[in-house]
GUDO-53510 format. One record per residue: residue in one letter; z, x, y of N, C-alpha, C in turn. Coordinates in pm, 1 decimal. Each point is the difference from the previous one (the first is absolute). Example, Ala and Ser with C-alpha at 12.3 -4.5 7.8 and 13.67 -1.06 7.14 Angstrom:
% GUDO-53510
ATOM	a	780.0	1319.0	-569.0	0.0	-89.0	119.0	0.0	90.0	120.0
ATOM	s	-72.0	-35.0	105.0	6.0	82.0	119.0	73.0	-77.0	109.0
//
This chain:
% GUDO-53510
ATOM	m	9952.5	8730.8	5526.0	-40.5	8.9	139.4	122.9	1.2	90.8
ATOM	k	102.3	-77.7	-38.3	122.4	-2.4	79.9	65.5	137.1	2.3
ATOM	r	-6.0	69.8	-111.4	61.5	133.5	-6.6	-75.1	98.4	89.3
ATOM	v	-131.0	-11.2	2.8	-80.0	88.6	84.7	36.5	-23.0	146.3
ATOM	l	10.4	-126.1	39.9	38.0	-31.8	137.6	141.0	47.5	30.3
ATOM	a	90.7	-15.2	-96.6	137.4	46.1	19.9	3.9	151.9	14.8
ATOM	c	-77.8	70.4	-82.3	-6.9	146.9	11.1	-57.9	41.7	133.5
ATOM	a	-102.5	-70.1	45.7	-61.5	32.4	128.7	98.9	-21.9	113.5
ATOM	a	71.8	-110.9	-3.4	99.0	-28.8	104.5	111.1	103.7	-1.2
ATOM	l	44.9	38.3	-118.8	104.2	101.4	-11.3	-48.7	133.9	53.9
ATOM	a	-125.1	36.1	-31.4	-56.3	126.1	49.3	-7.5	0.9	151.8
ATOM	v	-39.4	-110.8	60.1	-7.7	-8.6	146.6	138.1	15.2	61.8
ATOM	v	98.8	-65.9	-56.5	136.1	7.8	52.6	55.3	141.1	-12.9
ATOM	l	-22.1	63.1	-114.4	53.5	134.1	-21.7	-69.2	105.9	83.5
ATOM	l	-126.8	-19.2	32.2	-75.6	99.8	73.8	-3.3	-23.7	150.2
ATOM	a	54.9	-108.9	47.3	-0.8	-29.5	143.1	89.2	99.8	73.1
ATOM	a	-51.4	55.9	107.2	76.4	96.8	79.8	70.2	-73.6	113.5
ATOM	p	126.6	32.0	23.8	70.6	-67.1	108.9	-51.1	46.8	136.3
ATOM	a	2.5	-88.2	96.9	-40.8	34.5	136.0	112.9	74.6	68.6
ATOM	a	-35.7	91.9	86.1	101.2	73.7	76.1	46.7	-88.4	114.6
ATOM	a	126.5	-32.4	-0.5	55.5	-89.1	102.2	66.7	81.8	109.4
ATOM	q	4.9	-57.9	117.1	71.7	61.9	109.6	127.2	-79.8	22.3
ATOM	q	101.9	69.7	43.0	128.6	-63.2	21.1	-8.6	-102.2	111.9
ATOM	y	62.8	-116.4	-19.5	10.9	-100.2	105.2	140.9	-52.7	1.2
ATOM	p	65.5	-11.3	107.8	-43.4	48.5	130.4	-0.2	151.4	2.8
ATOM	p	-77.6	59.0	92.3	-7.3	146.2	5.5	137.4	62.6	17.5
ATOM	a	15.6	118.0	-55.6	127.8	70.4	6.0	34.9	37.5	143.1
ATOM	v	128.1	20.0	23.8	46.5	49.3	127.9	-52.5	142.1	14.8
ATOM	n	-27.1	41.5	122.9	-56.2	132.5	26.9	-126.9	23.7	-81.1
ATOM	s	-93.6	-90.8	10.9	-124.1	14.5	-76.0	-118.5	19.3	93.7
ATOM	l	-99.4	70.5	-51.1	-126.4	18.6	69.8	-108.3	-46.4	-96.9
ATOM	t	-70.8	-104.6	37.1	-105.7	-52.4	-87.4	-135.0	17.9	68.1
ATOM	i	-100.5	23.9	-83.3	-135.0	23.7	49.1	-92.7	-96.2	-73.0
ATOM	s	-87.1	-67.4	74.3	-85.5	-104.4	-57.8	-94.8	52.4	-106.4
ATOM	d	-46.2	123.6	12.1	-91.4	57.0	-98.7	37.6	146.4	-18.3
ATOM	t	48.4	35.6	-118.8	44.3	137.3	-24.0	-114.5	91.0	-43.8
ATOM	t	-121.7	-54.5	-7.8	-117.6	81.6	-30.0	-110.0	-30.2	102.6
ATOM	p	25.7	30.4	126.7	-100.8	-28.7	102.8	-110.7	104.4	1.9
ATOM	t	-106.1	-32.0	71.8	-110.6	92.7	20.6	4.9	47.9	145.0
ATOM	p	-58.0	116.2	29.7	-3.9	44.9	138.9	-67.7	-105.2	88.1
ATOM	g	61.3	-30.9	113.5	-53.3	-100.6	91.1	52.1	-141.0	-25.7
ATOM	q	71.9	-20.7	-109.8	52.0	-133.0	-33.2	126.5	-28.8	79.2
ATOM	t	18.8	-125.4	39.3	121.3	-42.4	69.5	97.7	-56.1	-101.8
ATOM	i	123.6	46.1	6.8	105.6	-46.4	-90.5	113.3	-57.0	83.3
ATOM	t	83.4	-82.3	-63.0	117.8	-56.1	65.4	122.5	72.2	-53.9
ATOM	i	82.2	49.4	90.0	121.3	72.0	-36.2	117.6	-80.5	53.8
ATOM	e	98.9	-27.1	-87.1	117.7	-76.7	40.0	125.2	75.1	-41.1
ATOM	g	92.1	12.6	93.8	126.8	67.5	-27.1	116.5	-90.4	32.3
ATOM	r	110.3	18.5	-73.1	118.4	-85.0	16.5	123.2	82.1	33.4
ATOM	t	93.3	-65.4	67.9	134.1	48.3	30.7	3.1	101.7	114.1
ATOM	f	-87.0	-15.4	97.0	7.8	80.0	121.5	82.6	-77.8	101.8
ATOM	a	45.5	66.8	104.3	75.8	-66.6	106.0	-93.6	-96.7	72.9
ATOM	a	49.1	-119.6	29.0	-79.6	-100.0	70.9	-45.1	56.9	134.0
ATOM	g	-130.3	-11.2	27.7	-55.0	47.2	126.2	-30.5	148.7	5.1
ATOM	s	29.4	73.8	-106.4	-26.1	144.9	1.4	-147.0	27.8	-29.7
ATOM	t	-47.5	112.5	52.4	-137.9	42.1	-22.8	-5.8	84.6	-126.8
ATOM	v	-95.9	-32.1	-84.5	-19.5	71.8	-126.1	-134.8	72.2	7.2
ATOM	t	0.8	128.2	-31.4	-122.2	80.4	-1.1	-42.6	21.7	-144.9
ATOM	v	-125.5	-32.8	-28.0	-53.0	11.6	-135.4	-99.2	116.2	-3.4
ATOM	t	23.2	93.0	-92.7	-89.1	115.4	-14.7	-47.5	10.3	-144.1
ATOM	m	-110.8	71.2	-17.6	-50.5	29.3	-133.9	6.7	150.7	-15.9
ATOM	e	72.0	42.7	-102.9	20.7	143.2	-24.2	-112.7	56.4	-85.4
ATOM	s	-10.6	121.4	0.5	-93.7	95.6	-56.4	-35.9	82.2	121.7
ATOM	d	-95.4	-48.6	78.4	-20.9	51.6	134.9	63.6	-108.7	85.5
ATOM	p	120.6	22.0	51.6	68.0	-110.3	69.2	-88.3	-65.0	106.7
ATOM	v	-16.9	-129.8	-14.0	-76.7	-77.5	97.1	77.2	-130.0	25.1
ATOM	t	17.4	-34.6	126.4	70.5	-123.0	35.4	-94.9	-117.3	-18.2
ATOM	l	43.4	-97.8	-79.1	-81.3	-119.5	-23.8	27.0	-107.7	103.9
ATOM	g	116.6	7.6	65.5	32.1	-97.0	103.2	149.3	-19.6	15.1
ATOM	t	37.2	-85.6	94.1	139.8	-36.3	21.4	10.9	-151.2	2.1
ATOM	a	119.2	-47.2	-32.4	26.7	-143.9	0.2	145.0	-21.2	40.5
ATOM	v	32.1	-119.7	43.9	136.2	-34.5	38.9	58.2	-93.3	-105.5
ATOM	a	121.1	32.4	-45.3	67.4	-82.6	-101.1	41.8	-132.9	62.4
ATOM	d	-14.6	-108.3	-76.3	38.8	-132.4	49.9	150.8	-20.4	-10.3
ATOM	d	47.5	-122.6	23.6	143.8	-29.9	-1.7	64.5	22.8	-135.9
ATOM	q	-78.4	-4.6	-108.9	52.5	24.4	-134.6	-14.6	147.4	-39.3
ATOM	g	-52.4	82.2	89.5	-16.2	141.7	-29.9	-125.1	32.4	-78.8
ATOM	v	-97.4	-90.5	1.2	-123.9	17.4	-75.5	-113.2	31.1	98.0
ATOM	f	-79.6	100.9	-33.6	-119.7	26.8	80.1	-122.1	-14.6	-89.0
ATOM	t	-111.1	-35.5	61.8	-127.6	-7.9	-69.2	-102.6	71.8	85.9
ATOM	l	-81.0	83.7	-64.4	-100.6	77.3	71.5	-131.5	-4.5	-76.6
ATOM	q	-107.3	-31.3	71.6	-134.8	10.3	-55.1	-47.3	140.3	34.3
ATOM	a	-27.3	83.0	-100.2	-39.7	138.4	23.3	-129.0	30.6	-74.6
ATOM	t	-83.6	81.2	61.9	-125.5	40.3	-61.4	12.8	143.0	-51.1
ATOM	i	-36.9	19.1	-126.6	-0.3	133.3	-59.2	-112.2	78.5	69.1
ATOM	p	31.0	115.9	58.1	-104.9	76.3	68.7	-119.3	28.0	-91.8
ATOM	i	-118.5	-7.0	56.7	-123.6	15.0	-77.2	-12.3	138.7	-63.1
ATOM	d	65.0	101.5	60.5	-9.4	135.7	-53.2	116.1	36.7	-92.0
ATOM	t	74.9	-100.2	-46.9	113.0	24.7	-89.2	-49.5	50.3	-135.9
ATOM	a	62.1	105.7	-49.1	-35.3	55.0	-130.7	39.5	-98.8	-109.8
ATOM	l	-79.9	-3.5	-105.7	32.2	-85.7	-113.8	122.3	56.7	-70.7
ATOM	g	82.7	-87.0	-58.5	119.0	43.2	-72.5	125.3	-65.2	54.4
ATOM	q	114.7	50.9	-44.8	128.8	-59.4	37.1	43.7	42.4	139.7
ATOM	h	57.5	-96.9	70.5	54.6	22.4	133.4	129.5	-80.1	9.4
ATOM	t	88.4	40.4	89.3	125.8	-70.9	20.4	-2.1	-67.8	135.5
ATOM	i	27.5	-128.9	-0.2	13.7	-76.8	124.6	148.9	-0.3	33.2
ATOM	t	34.0	38.3	122.3	139.4	8.1	42.3	20.3	-87.2	123.2
ATOM	a	106.5	-78.9	-1.2	38.7	-81.9	115.1	135.6	49.7	48.5
ATOM	a	5.1	44.5	125.3	123.9	54.7	56.2	42.0	-81.9	120.5
ATOM	g	127.9	-38.8	0.1	54.3	-78.0	110.1	151.4	3.3	-3.5
ATOM	q	58.5	-97.3	65.9	145.9	-6.3	10.6	54.2	-107.3	-94.4
ATOM	a	106.9	35.8	-72.6	68.4	-94.7	-88.4	91.1	-88.4	85.0
ATOM	p	43.8	-113.9	-54.8	88.5	-88.3	76.1	130.2	67.6	46.6
ATOM	d	47.6	101.3	-73.0	124.3	67.7	39.0	-24.0	111.6	101.6
ATOM	g	-125.5	18.5	44.8	-31.9	100.5	99.9	-48.5	131.8	-57.9
ATOM	s	13.5	19.2	-129.7	-46.6	124.3	-62.1	-152.0	-5.9	-18.8
ATOM	a	-56.9	114.8	-33.8	-144.5	6.2	-26.1	-28.7	-59.7	-137.3
ATOM	l	-107.8	-76.3	-9.4	-41.7	-59.7	-126.5	-144.0	42.4	-24.9
ATOM	v	-24.0	64.6	-113.3	-134.3	43.8	-37.7	-30.9	-57.2	-137.9
ATOM	l	-107.2	-76.1	-7.9	-44.6	-58.7	-126.5	-136.5	58.2	-34.2
ATOM	s	-28.0	12.6	-128.9	-131.0	53.2	-37.1	-52.4	-67.4	-125.8
ATOM	a	-131.7	4.0	-13.9	-69.1	-54.1	-116.9	-124.2	85.3	-22.2
ATOM	t	-44.3	5.3	-123.7	-116.2	82.2	-34.7	-122.9	-88.0	-16.9
ATOM	i	-111.8	47.9	52.5	-129.4	-65.2	-21.1	-95.5	103.1	-59.5
ATOM	t	-106.1	-49.6	-60.3	-105.1	88.3	-50.4	-129.6	-42.7	66.1
ATOM	v	-53.6	84.7	85.9	-125.9	-29.9	67.8	-112.5	27.5	-99.5
ATOM	v	-85.5	-100.3	-18.5	-107.5	8.0	-98.6	-134.8	-14.0	68.5
ATOM	q	-102.3	41.5	-71.2	-136.6	-12.5	49.5	-40.6	-146.5	-5.0
ATOM	a	-70.8	-44.6	102.1	-47.3	-138.5	2.8	-103.5	-20.5	-110.1
ATOM	d	2.5	-116.6	-66.0	-99.8	-31.8	-101.9	-138.4	4.2	63.5
ATOM	g	-94.1	59.0	-72.5	-136.6	4.3	50.0	-28.9	120.2	87.9
ATOM	e	98.0	85.8	25.8	-24.2	118.8	81.9	-23.3	118.8	-89.5
ATOM	g	-108.9	70.3	22.0	-27.0	125.7	-71.1	15.1	-15.4	-148.5
ATOM	g	43.5	107.5	-67.8	25.3	-5.2	-143.8	-128.7	3.0	-79.6
ATOM	a	8.1	53.7	-121.0	-118.0	14.4	-84.5	-52.0	-133.1	-48.7
ATOM	g	86.3	-98.3	-17.6	-43.4	-127.3	-56.3	-30.5	-104.2	104.4
ATOM	d	-15.9	40.5	126.5	-23.9	-97.4	105.5	-140.2	-57.2	-12.7
ATOM	a	-7.8	-130.3	-15.7	-129.7	-64.9	-12.2	-41.1	-64.1	131.3
ATOM	g	68.5	34.8	108.8	-35.4	-56.4	129.6	46.1	-142.2	15.0
ATOM	g	111.2	-35.1	-62.9	50.8	-136.3	8.4	61.7	-29.4	134.9
ATOM	d	54.6	-116.9	13.2	62.7	-44.0	123.8	122.4	85.5	28.5
ATOM	s	2.4	67.9	112.4	113.5	84.7	34.9	73.5	-54.2	120.5
ATOM	s	-9.3	-129.7	23.5	63.1	-57.1	117.2	151.5	1.1	-10.6
ATOM	g	53.0	8.8	-121.1	144.4	3.6	-17.2	66.4	-133.0	30.6
ATOM	a	-73.8	-110.8	-7.7	55.8	-130.1	35.0	110.6	-43.0	-95.6
ATOM	l	-9.9	39.2	-126.7	100.4	-38.1	-98.0	81.3	121.5	-41.2
ATOM	p	130.1	-15.0	-13.5	81.1	113.3	-43.4	-19.8	26.0	-148.6
ATOM	r	24.5	123.1	-39.9	-6.7	36.1	-141.6	131.6	-43.0	-64.0
ATOM	t	-8.6	-80.5	-103.6	120.7	-45.2	-68.8	-11.2	30.8	-148.1
ATOM	g	113.7	13.8	-63.7	0.8	22.5	-143.9	-38.3	141.0	-37.0
ATOM	d	-23.5	21.7	-127.4	-39.9	130.3	-49.6	-82.4	-16.8	-125.8
ATOM	d	-37.1	110.8	-61.0	-88.2	-4.6	-116.1	74.0	3.7	-133.0
ATOM	t	132.8	-12.0	0.4	74.5	10.2	-125.1	-8.2	-126.2	-84.3
ATOM	s	-47.1	-109.7	53.7	-4.8	-123.3	-77.5	-117.3	-3.3	-98.0
ATOM	l	-105.3	74.5	24.8	-115.9	-1.7	-89.9	34.2	52.4	-139.1
ATOM	p	67.5	114.3	-15.9	37.5	42.6	-135.5	94.7	-98.6	-68.3
ATOM	l	87.8	-61.8	77.4	89.9	-99.1	-59.7	-76.9	-122.2	-48.4
ATOM	a	-100.8	-40.5	75.2	-82.2	-114.0	-42.4	-75.4	33.9	-127.7
ATOM	k	-52.8	122.0	-9.4	-70.0	42.4	-122.0	95.2	3.0	-118.6
ATOM	l	121.1	49.9	21.4	99.1	2.2	-106.7	33.5	-141.9	-45.1
ATOM	g	19.2	-89.6	94.6	29.5	-139.2	-32.8	-112.1	-65.4	-78.3
ATOM	l	-122.9	25.4	41.1	-114.7	-55.5	-71.0	-7.9	56.2	-141.5
ATOM	g	26.9	129.7	-15.5	-0.3	61.6	-132.8	105.7	-60.9	-90.1
ATOM	l	119.8	-19.6	55.4	106.6	-62.4	-78.7	-33.5	-144.1	-36.4
ATOM	l	-65.5	-69.1	89.6	-41.7	-137.9	-27.0	-100.0	-3.6	-116.1
ATOM	v	-95.9	89.6	1.1	-98.9	6.5	-108.4	68.0	36.9	-131.5
ATOM	l	90.1	99.2	5.8	72.7	40.8	-119.8	81.1	-116.4	-57.0
ATOM	g	67.0	-74.3	86.3	76.8	-116.5	-45.7	-88.5	-105.5	-63.3
ATOM	g	-117.7	-22.7	57.2	-94.8	-96.8	-55.7	-48.8	42.4	-137.7
ATOM	l	-28.0	130.3	-15.0	-44.9	49.6	-130.2	109.0	-12.5	-105.6
ATOM	v	121.6	35.6	34.7	111.7	-11.2	-94.5	19.7	-145.6	-40.6
ATOM	t	-7.8	-90.0	94.3	16.7	-143.3	-28.8	-113.6	-49.3	-90.5
ATOM	a	-123.1	41.9	26.8	-114.3	-43.9	-80.8	10.5	52.1	-142.8
ATOM	v	39.3	126.2	-18.1	14.9	57.3	-134.1	112.7	-70.8	-75.1
ATOM	a	110.9	-27.2	67.1	111.2	-68.8	-65.4	-40.4	-141.1	-42.7
ATOM	a	-75.2	-69.1	83.9	-44.7	-136.0	-34.3	-95.7	3.8	-119.5
ATOM	k	-87.9	98.8	-3.3	-93.7	13.3	-111.3	73.7	27.4	-130.3
ATOM	r	102.0	84.2	4.7	78.7	29.2	-120.7	77.1	-122.9	-47.4
ATOM	r	54.8	-76.8	94.1	72.5	-121.5	-38.5	-94.0	-99.8	-67.3
ATOM	k	-121.1	-14.2	55.6	-98.4	-90.7	-57.5	-37.7	44.5	-142.0
ATOM	a	-22.7	130.7	-15.5	-37.4	53.2	-130.6	113.9	-18.0	-100.0
ATOM	a	123.8	21.0	43.6	114.0	-18.2	-88.6	17.3	-145.8	-38.9
ATOM	a	-29.0	-90.7	92.6	12.6	-141.7	-28.6	-106.7	-45.3	-99.3
ATOM	l	-118.8	56.1	5.8	-106.8	-35.2	-92.5	28.3	50.9	-141.0
ATOM	h	66.2	115.8	-12.1	30.0	57.8	-130.7	127.1	-58.9	-63.1
ATOM	s	69.8	-83.8	70.2	123.2	-59.0	-54.3	-25.8	-122.7	-80.1
//
């Protein structure tokens, strides 16, 4: 039984997927977005670093260029903007661009990519009319289910190998 538990623990450790970490503290000249997979109409937080203190930063979303808003950089050169993804935004990848003045007086343009996705519960062939309020963000993905099945299969295989080995040892001990 101890071997089965040891095999199970080893399988869990070997199959565990690492979490994607974000750099801390944020890099110099960085543009971070609170949700890189927003839905049309969703409000996101956009933060940019290393702009000139007190300078105005204009944030746009490319594809069909649309201005999401402007913000003023604080004393550390950081701006924060709450922006709403336009309701008529096409699904797919878009580039968020923040343009302003760098501390040395030159132009500073930062960009990040987002993927606008359909809100859960909207349209689609498999829509069962569930809650589409969008109160909770979509997190994670579906890649863990096959890994869990693989882990369970390996656990069963390890248990069978251990049981057969124990049976053979018992039989060998009786014939000795």
